[in-house]
C-alpha positions in Angstrom: 0.0 0.1 -0.1 1.2 3.5 -0.8 1.0 6.0 1.8 -1.0 9.2 1.2 2.2 11.2 1.1 3.5 8.8 -1.7 0.3 9.0 -3.6 0.5 12.8 -3.4 4.0 13.0 -4.4 3.4 10.9 -7.4 0.4 12.9 -8.5 2.4 16.1 -8.2 5.3 14.6 -10.3 2.9 13.6 -13.0 1.1 17.0 -12.9 4.2 18.9 -13.2 5.7 16.7 -15.9 2.7 17.3 -18.1 2.1 21.0 -17.1 5.6 21.8 -18.6 4.3 20.9 -22.0 1.2 23.1 -22.1 1.4 25.6 -25.1 2.6 29.1 -24.5 0.2 31.9 -23.5 0.4 33.5 -26.8 -1.0 30.6 -28.7 -3.7 29.2 -26.5 -7.3 29.7 -25.6 -9.0 29.1 -22.2 -11.3 26.1 -21.8 -12.3 23.6 -19.3 -11.1 20.1 -19.1 -7.7 18.4 -19.0 -5.2 20.9 -17.8 -2.6 19.3 -20.2 -4.4 19.8 -23.5 -5.5 16.2 -24.1 -9.3 17.0 -24.3 -12.3 17.4 -22.1 -12.4 13.8 -21.0 -9.9 11.4 -19.7 -9.4 8.2 -21.7 -9.2 5.0 -20.0 -5.7 4.3 -18.8 -4.6 7.9 -19.0 -2.0 8.4 -16.4 -3.2 11.9 -15.7 -7.0 10.9 -15.5 -7.2 12.2 -11.9 -6.8 15.9 -13.0 -9.8 15.9 -15.3 -11.9 16.3 -12.1 -10.2 19.5 -11.1 -11.8 21.9 -13.8 -8.5 23.7 -14.1 -8.5 26.4 -16.9 -6.6 24.5 -19.6 -5.1 25.4 -23.1 -7.3 24.4 -26.1 -5.9 21.8 -28.2 -6.1 24.2 -31.3 -7.0 21.2 -33.5 -10.0 22.7 -35.3 -9.9 22.7 -39.1 -8.4 26.0 -40.5 -5.9 26.9 -37.9 -3.5 24.2 -38.9 -0.2 24.4 -40.7 1.1 21.6 -43.0 4.8 21.2 -43.3 5.9 19.4 -46.4 8.8 19.2 -48.9 10.9 16.8 -46.8 10.6 13.3 -45.3 9.4 13.1 -41.8 10.4 10.4 -39.3 7.3 9.1 -37.5 8.3 6.7 -34.7 6.7 6.2 -31.3 9.5 4.0 -30.0 7.7 0.8 -30.1 7.2 -0.1 -33.8 9.5 0.1 -36.8 8.8 3.7 -37.4 8.0 4.9 -40.9 8.7 8.1 -43.2 5.8 10.4 -44.0 5.6 13.2 -46.5 4.0 15.6 -44.5 2.8 16.6 -40.8 0.0 18.9 -39.8 0.4 21.1 -36.8 -2.3 22.6 -34.7 -2.4 26.4 -33.5 -1.2 25.3 -30.2 1.8 23.4 -31.5 0.8 19.9 -31.5 1.0 17.2 -34.2 -2.5 16.7 -35.6 -1.6 14.4 -38.4 1.1 12.8 -40.6 1.2 10.9 -43.8 1.1 11.9 -47.5 0.5 15.4 -48.3 -3.2 14.8 -49.7 -4.3 13.1 -46.5 -2.6 15.7 -44.3 -3.8 18.7 -46.2 -7.4 17.2 -46.2 -7.4 16.8 -42.4 -5.9 20.2 -41.8 -8.5 22.0 -43.8 -8.5 24.3 -46.9 -7.5 27.2 -44.8 -4.3 25.6 -43.5 -0.9 27.4 -44.3 1.5 25.3 -46.3 5.1 25.5 -45.3 7.6 24.1 -47.8 10.8 23.0 -46.3 12.4 21.8 -49.4 16.0 22.9 -50.2 15.1 24.3 -53.4 14.1 23.7 -57.2 14.2 19.9 -57.8 15.8 20.7 -61.1 18.8 22.1 -59.7 22.1 21.1 -61.4 24.4 18.8 -59.6 25.4 15.1 -59.2 23.1 12.4 -57.9 25.2 12.6 -54.7 25.0 16.4 -54.3 21.2 16.2 -54.9 20.9 13.5 -52.3 22.8 15.5 -49.8 20.4 18.4 -50.4 17.4 16.3 -49.6 15.8 17.3 -46.3 14.7 15.1 -43.5 12.7 16.0 -40.4 13.4 14.2 -37.3 11.7 14.8 -33.8 13.5 17.5 -31.9 16.4 16.0 -29.9 16.4 15.6 -26.1 19.7 15.8 -24.5 19.2 13.7 -21.3 22.2 15.2 -19.4 23.8 18.4 -19.7 24.8 21.6 -17.6 23.2 24.7 -19.3 24.7 27.7 -17.5 28.1 26.0 -17.5 27.8 25.4 -21.3 26.7 29.0 -21.8 29.7 30.3 -19.9 32.1 27.9 -21.7 31.2 29.4 -25.0 32.9 32.6 -23.8 35.6 31.3 -21.4 39.0 29.9 -22.4 38.5 26.7 -24.3 41.4 24.1 -24.1 39.7 21.2 -25.6 41.8 21.3 -28.9 45.2 21.8 -27.1 47.5 19.0 -27.9 50.9 20.1 -26.3 52.1 21.7 -23.1 53.6 24.8 -24.9 50.1 25.3 -26.7 48.4 25.1 -23.2 50.7 27.5 -21.6 50.6 30.0 -24.5 46.7 29.8 -24.6 46.5 30.6 -20.9 49.0 33.5 -21.1 47.1 35.0 -24.0 43.9 34.9 -21.8 45.6 36.5 -18.9 46.9 39.5 -21.1 43.3 39.9 -22.3 42.1 40.5 -18.6 40.9 44.2 -17.9 43.8 46.2 -16.7 43.5 47.2 -13.1 40.6 44.6 -12.4 40.8 43.5 -8.8 40.4 39.7 -8.3 40.3 38.8 -12.0 40.5 35.2 -12.9 41.4 33.3 -16.1 38.7 30.6 -16.1 38.1 27.9 -18.8 38.6 24.2 -19.4 38.3 21.4 -21.7 42.0 20.1 -21.4 42.9 16.6 -21.6 46.3 15.5 -20.8 46.2 12.4 -23.0 46.3 14.6 -26.1 50.0 15.5 -25.2 51.4 12.5 -23.7 49.6 12.0 -20.3 51.4 14.8 -18.1 48.8 16.7 -16.4 49.2 20.6 -16.0 50.3 21.8 -12.5 50.5 25.3 -11.0 54.2 25.7 -12.0 53.4 25.4 -15.8 52.2 29.0 -15.4 55.5 30.4 -14.4 55.5 34.0 -13.3 52.0 34.5 -14.4 50.8 31.9 -12.0 52.4 33.8 -9.2 50.3 36.9 -9.9 47.2 35.9 -11.8 44.3 33.7 -10.6 43.8 30.7 -12.9 41.4 27.9 -12.6 40.9 25.5 -15.5 38.7 22.4 -15.5 39.8 19.2 -17.1 37.5 17.9 -19.8 35.7 15.6 -17.5 35.0 18.5 -14.9 36.1 16.2 -12.0 39.7 17.7 -12.0 40.9 21.4 -12.0 44.3 22.9 -12.0 44.9 26.3 -10.1 47.7 28.6 -10.3 49.8 29.5 -7.2 48.1 32.8 -6.8 44.6 31.0 -6.8 46.0 28.5 -4.3 47.2 31.3 -1.9 43.6 33.1 -2.4 41.9 29.9 -1.4 44.2 29.3 1.5 45.4 25.9 0.3 48.8 25.1 1.8 50.9 21.9 2.8 48.7 21.7 5.9 45.4 21.4 4.0 43.8 18.1 4.4 42.0 16.2 1.7 38.4 16.8 2.1 35.9 13.9 2.1 35.2 12.7 -1.4 38.3 14.8 -2.8 42.1 14.7 -3.3 44.5 17.7 -3.1 47.5 17.2 -5.5 51.0 17.3 -3.8 54.5 18.0 -5.2 56.8 15.3 -5.7 59.5 16.7 -3.4 57.9 15.3 -0.2 57.0 18.7 1.1 53.3 18.2 1.0 52.9 21.4 -0.8 49.9 21.6 -3.2 50.8 21.3 -6.9 47.5 22.9 -8.1 45.7 19.9 -9.1 42.5 19.4 -7.2 40.1 16.4 -7.7 36.4 16.2 -7.2 35.2 17.6 -3.7 38.7 19.2 -3.3 37.8 21.7 -6.2 35.5 23.4 -3.8 38.5 24.8 -2.0 39.2 27.0 -5.0 35.9 27.4 -6.5 34.6 28.9 -3.4 37.0 31.8 -3.9 36.0 32.7 -7.5 33.9 36.0 -7.5 30.2 35.2 -8.0 28.9 36.1 -11.4 26.0 38.5 -11.5 22.5 37.2 -12.3 22.5 39.2 -15.4 25.8 37.4 -16.6 24.1 34.0 -15.7 20.9 34.8 -17.7 23.0 35.9 -20.7 24.9 32.4 -20.2 21.6 30.7 -20.3 20.6 32.5 -23.5 23.7 31.6 -25.2 23.3 28.0 -24.2 19.8 27.8 -25.6 20.9 29.4 -28.8 23.8 27.0 -29.2 21.6 23.9 -28.4 18.8 25.0 -30.9 21.5 25.2 -33.6 22.2 21.6 -32.9 18.6 20.6 -33.2 18.2 20.2 -29.3 14.7 21.0 -28.2 14.5 19.5 -24.8 17.1 19.1 -22.1 17.8 17.7 -18.7 19.8 20.1 -16.9 22.0 19.1 -14.0 23.2 22.4 -12.9 26.4 24.4 -12.9 29.5 22.1 -12.8 31.1 24.7 -10.6 28.5 24.3 -7.9 28.3 20.5 -7.9 31.6 19.5 -6.0 30.5 19.0 -2.5 26.9 18.7 -3.6 26.5 15.8 -1.1 26.5 18.4 1.6 23.1 19.8 2.5 22.8 23.4 1.4 26.2 23.5 -0.1 24.8 24.3 -3.7 22.9 27.5 -3.1 24.1 28.8 -6.6 22.1 25.8 -8.2 18.9 27.2 -6.5 19.5 30.7 -7.6 20.0 29.5 -11.1 16.6 27.7 -10.9 14.9 31.0 -9.7 16.5 32.7 -12.8 15.1 30.0 -15.2 11.7 30.4 -13.5 11.7 34.1 -14.1 12.7 33.4 -17.9 10.0 31.0 -18.2 7.4 33.4 -16.7 8.4 35.9 -19.2 8.1 33.3 -22.0 11.9 33.4 -22.7 12.8 29.7 -22.6 13.1 28.6 -26.2 13.6 24.8 -25.3 11.9 22.8 -22.6 14.0 22.2 -19.5 13.9 19.4 -17.0 15.8 20.6 -13.9 17.6 18.2 -11.6 18.6 19.5 -8.2 20.8 18.1 -5.4 19.6 15.1 -3.7 21.1 16.4 -0.4 18.5 19.1 -0.5 15.6 16.5 -1.4 12.9 18.0 0.8 13.5 21.3 -0.9 13.3 19.6 -4.3 10.0 17.9 -3.3 8.6 21.1 -2.2 9.6 23.1 -5.3 8.1 20.3 -7.4 4.8 20.3 -5.3 4.4 24.1 -5.4 4.9 24.2 -9.2 2.3 21.4 -9.4 -0.1 23.2 -7.3 -0.2 26.3 -9.4 0.2 25.0 -13.0 1.0 27.5 -15.8 2.0 27.5 -19.4 5.7 27.1 -19.5 8.6 25.0 -20.5 10.4 24.4 -17.1 9.8 21.7 -14.7 11.5 20.4 -11.6 12.0 16.9 -12.6 14.1 15.3 -9.9 17.1 15.1 -7.7 20.7 14.2 -8.4 23.5 12.7 -6.3 27.1 11.6 -7.0 28.6 8.2 -6.0 32.0 8.7 -7.6 34.3 10.9 -9.6 35.6 10.2 -13.2 38.0 7.9 -14.8 40.2 10.6 -16.1 40.5 11.9 -12.7 41.2 8.5 -11.2 38.3 8.9 -9.0 35.8 6.7 -10.7 35.0 4.0 -7.9 36.0 0.3 -8.9 35.8 -2.8 -7.1 39.5 -3.7 -8.1 42.3 -1.3 -8.2 43.3 0.8 -11.2 45.7 -1.1 -13.6 48.1 1.8 -13.6 48.0 2.3 -9.9 47.5 -0.6 -7.8 46.8 1.3 -4.6 43.8 3.4 -6.1 40.2 2.1 -6.2 38.7 5.5 -6.8 36.9 7.7 -4.6 33.3 7.5 -3.1 32.5 11.3 -3.2 29.4 10.8 -1.1 28.9 9.0 2.1 27.3 5.6 0.6 24.9 5.1 3.7 23.8 8.6 3.7 23.2 8.6 0.0 21.1 5.4 0.2 19.1 7.0 3.0 18.3 10.0 0.9 17.4 7.9 -2.2 14.9 6.0 -0.1 13.5 9.0 1.4 13.1 11.0 -1.8 11.7 7.9 -3.5 9.0 7.7 -0.8 8.0 11.1 -1.7 7.4 10.1 -5.5 10.6 11.8 -6.7 12.6 10.7 -9.6 16.3 10.2 -8.4 19.3 10.3 -10.8 22.7 9.1 -9.6 26.0 9.7 -11.1 28.0 6.5 -11.2 30.9 5.7 -13.5 33.1 2.9 -12.1 31.8 -0.5 -11.6 31.8 -0.1 -8.0 29.7 3.0 -8.1 27.2 1.3 -10.4 26.8 -1.3 -7.8 26.2 1.3 -5.1 23.5 3.0 -7.2 21.9 -0.3 -7.8 21.9 -1.2 -4.2 20.4 2.2 -3.4 17.3 1.7 -5.7 16.8 -1.9 -4.5 16.6 -0.5 -1.0 14.1 2.0 -2.2 12.1 -0.8 -3.9 12.3 -2.8 -0.6 11.2 0.0 1.6 8.5 1.7 -0.6 7.3 -0.9 -3.1 7.6 -1.4 -6.7 6.1 1.3 -9.0 6.5 1.7 -12.7 6.8 5.5 -12.4 10.1 5.2 -10.4 12.4 5.8 -13.4 15.6 5.7 -11.3 18.4 7.0 -13.4 21.9 5.9 -13.4 24.0 8.7 -15.0 26.8 7.3 -17.1 26.9 3.7 -16.1 30.2 3.7 -18.1 31.9 0.5 -16.7 29.9 -2.5 -15.5 30.8 -5.0 -12.8 32.0 -8.4 -14.0 30.2 -11.6 -14.3 27.9 -12.7 -11.6 24.7 -14.7 -11.0 22.6 -11.8 -12.5 24.3 -9.6 -15.3 24.3 -5.9 -14.4 21.9 -5.0 -17.2 19.4 -7.7 -16.0 19.6 -6.3 -12.5 19.0 -2.8 -13.8 15.9 -4.1 -15.7 14.6 -5.8 -12.5 15.1 -2.6 -10.7 13.4 -0.4 -13.3 16.6 1.5 -13.6 17.3 3.5 -16.7 20.8 4.0 -18.3 21.4 7.6 -19.0 24.5 7.4 -21.3 26.8 9.8 -23.2 28.2 8.2 -26.3 30.6 11.1 -27.0 32.5 10.2 -23.8 33.8 7.2 -25.7 36.1 9.3 -27.8 37.3 11.1 -24.5 38.2 7.7 -22.8 39.3 5.6 -25.7 43.0 6.4 -24.8 42.4 6.0 -21.1 40.4 2.9 -20.4 42.9 0.1 -21.4 45.7 1.9 -19.6 43.7 2.4 -16.5 41.5 -0.6 -16.4 42.9 -3.4 -18.6 41.4 -5.2 -21.5 38.9 -7.3 -19.4 37.3 -4.2 -17.7 37.6 -2.4 -20.9 35.3 -4.8 -22.7 32.6 -4.1 -20.2 32.7 -0.4 -20.9 29.9 1.5 -22.7 27.8 -1.3 -22.9 24.9 0.2 -24.8 23.8 -3.2 -26.6 23.8 -5.1 -23.6 21.5 -2.5 -22.0 19.1 -2.6 -24.9 19.1 -6.4 -25.1 18.2 -6.7 -21.4 15.2 -4.3 -21.7 16.8 -1.4 -20.0 15.6 2.0 -21.2 18.5 4.0 -22.8 18.6 7.7 -22.9 21.2 9.7 -24.8 22.9 12.8 -23.4 26.2 14.8 -23.8 27.2 16.0 -20.4 28.1 19.4 -22.1 30.3 21.2 -21.8 32.2 18.1 -20.7 32.0 17.2 -24.5 30.3 18.8 -27.3 26.5 18.8 -27.4 26.4 17.6 -31.0 24.0 14.7 -30.7 24.5 13.5 -34.3 28.1 13.1 -33.5 27.2 11.1 -30.5 24.8 8.9 -32.5 27.6 8.2 -34.9 29.9 7.3 -32.1 27.3 4.7 -30.9 26.7 3.1 -34.2 30.5 3.1 -35.3 32.2 2.7 -31.8 35.7 3.3 -33.2 38.2 1.7 -31.0 35.7 -0.1 -29.0 34.0 -3.5 -28.8 32.0 -3.8 -32.0 29.4 -6.2 -30.4 28.0 -3.2 -28.4 27.3 -1.0 -31.7 23.7 0.3 -32.0 21.8 0.5 -35.2 21.2 4.2 -36.3 17.4 3.9 -35.2 18.4 2.7 -31.8 20.9 5.5 -31.6 18.3 8.2 -32.7 15.7 6.8 -30.2 18.3 7.5 -27.3 17.9 11.2 -28.2 14.1 10.9 -28.9 11.7 8.4 -27.4 14.3 6.9 -25.0 15.0 10.3 -23.5 11.3 11.2 -23.3 10.6 7.9 -21.5 13.5 8.7 -19.1 11.8 12.1 -18.3 8.3 10.5 -17.9 7.3 12.6 -21.1 6.7 9.9 -23.7 3.8 11.0 -26.0 4.5 14.6 -25.3 8.0 15.0 -26.8 10.4 12.8 -28.8 8.1 11.7 -31.4 6.0 13.4 -34.3 2.9 11.4 -33.3 -0.6 12.7 -32.9 -1.0 14.8 -29.9 2.8 15.3 -29.3 4.2 18.6 -29.4 5.5 19.6 -32.8 9.2 19.9 -31.8 11.2 19.0 -34.7 14.7 19.6 -36.6 15.1 19.9 -40.3 18.5 18.3 -41.5 20.5 17.5 -44.5 23.1 14.7 -44.9 20.7 12.1 -43.3 19.9 10.1 -46.6 22.8 7.8 -45.8 20.9 6.2 -43.0 17.7 5.8 -44.9 18.0 2.2 -46.1 19.2 0.9 -42.6 22.5 -0.3 -43.9 24.4 1.2 -41.0 28.0 -0.3 -42.1 27.7 1.4 -45.4 26.3 4.6 -43.9 29.0 4.6 -41.4 31.7 4.3 -44.1 30.5 7.1 -46.5 28.5 9.3 -44.3 28.9 13.0 -44.6 28.1 15.1 -41.5 24.5 15.7 -40.6 23.8 19.4 -41.0 21.0 21.3 -39.0 19.0 23.5 -41.3 16.3 24.8 -38.8 14.7 23.9 -35.5 11.1 24.2 -34.6 9.7 24.2 -31.1 5.9 23.8 -30.8 5.5 24.2 -34.5 7.5 27.5 -34.5 10.8 28.3 -35.9 13.3 28.8 -33.2 16.6 28.4 -35.4 17.5 28.9 -38.9 14.5 30.8 -40.2 15.5 34.5 -39.6 15.0 35.2 -43.3 11.8 33.2 -43.8 8.5 34.8 -43.9 6.5 31.8 -42.7 6.8 32.8 -39.2 5.2 36.3 -39.5 
């Protein structure tokens, strides 16, 4: 039996999930009935049926004949994530931004009505000169708007303006890039910092940067640069002094302070996981205006990549130490900024916010408050997130056996396991979705034990959707495989295929061949019936979902038996991500009743016949032409008259 509190929590979660996807105020009319636009009467089995009794003012479905728009001139991918999927020649979209119909042009226009506006998405005159290959590459395809299931919005927005070291391939180039950034700092600015990240020491031979690399610059200038995985940072000597980090500074719980090799115990500038808080806490707080601008840059960038829905896990600079209650107030400040932007109608994408599990009561209250006062908008409090471990590149991913290149190192548990489990059980009892970062096989086991405890304490429920973020390295053979155990627990694998490129030079050196073979096991997850959602972890890696799909299909340098088909890879970023966020039927598919979020692309024709190997060998990059949210152009249509 579920308690009244559990039922209320589950109802609130479902209410808020669907309330997120009501049309914007500018495109709706007020009626009575379902507050989520599904009509006046609940259908048998509707998971939101209990809300039909409330009589809440609700957006009209906008599906009457004559107020629709018909999009044609391209091939439209129609896939509910269950069947085989099919290509259509057109879709009709209601005034409120939902899909009315799909199929051939004559059928769709008949359903839309004679007054419907026709939007031609074709690239140009079919009689254009050019080779067959060139004409094929100009063919346009429409895919559901992509859903990045794991990224860091404000961090990505700042990274677009900060020092980017992701392409640096030598120590000299690293140092020069930092020196150039320091010279660009405003003259006479007090407490100025060089901030950035993306460096990866494997690109230049494996020697990580240290404070002494910055020479005289590092004695006078505050520098803080994150590694590509965001679990290691390097600080200049000036920054260490500002933070009070000395030889007497102890390693904090869940973190490591790097030391010089001379036996003095003095810090070398390298800080891992929770130790990063020592320096991060000294970086001047950015203004709300600067953070809103970062969000806006992030949204613009994501829309240019065809991404229309995201799961936002907060500022990476605020997440170190997030296992400590109240330690991440910046994340809550950012939520308030997003709420204000949403209230002004300034969110161009749909945002699912995940907040620290350490503050789970506050997360619950924020979710319940939003559900109690539903409004048209694109932001929802989706759940809570915690960390079990760090990252492989930092040497802090938690494993059952020691690292192959350091037999004394098993990784780091960045949270107290008993306390994390208690919080998972408590948040789960309140009907909340919980997401747990787990990279090493030991961390994956900890995460699974936590959800198993929650099931034991609170009972089984299909809506649990417990998320294991990353799930990169799986435990070895046992009576029950890890994917089977995840399926039994109802756990979801939230994975980042682009991380494979980041880790390909690391895994065998740090873990050995046997554990490397259990890494990024996407095929094993799907074959076991585990829901699979794709994300980027941007700005850890690029937010390009098409590049990530290609990595999942091609798996260069990795076990080929774990390859996905193009359809499976696409579903990770559409129906799979929607299922992960409890939004199946609302986003991720151009099916009737779903929001008309879609991306128009060129260069997808190589995947059309399902021959993944041939496509992999000959594919040109997929190019985003335009992106639509709720049937309205959000990117790539500045010169088009169709929006006015």
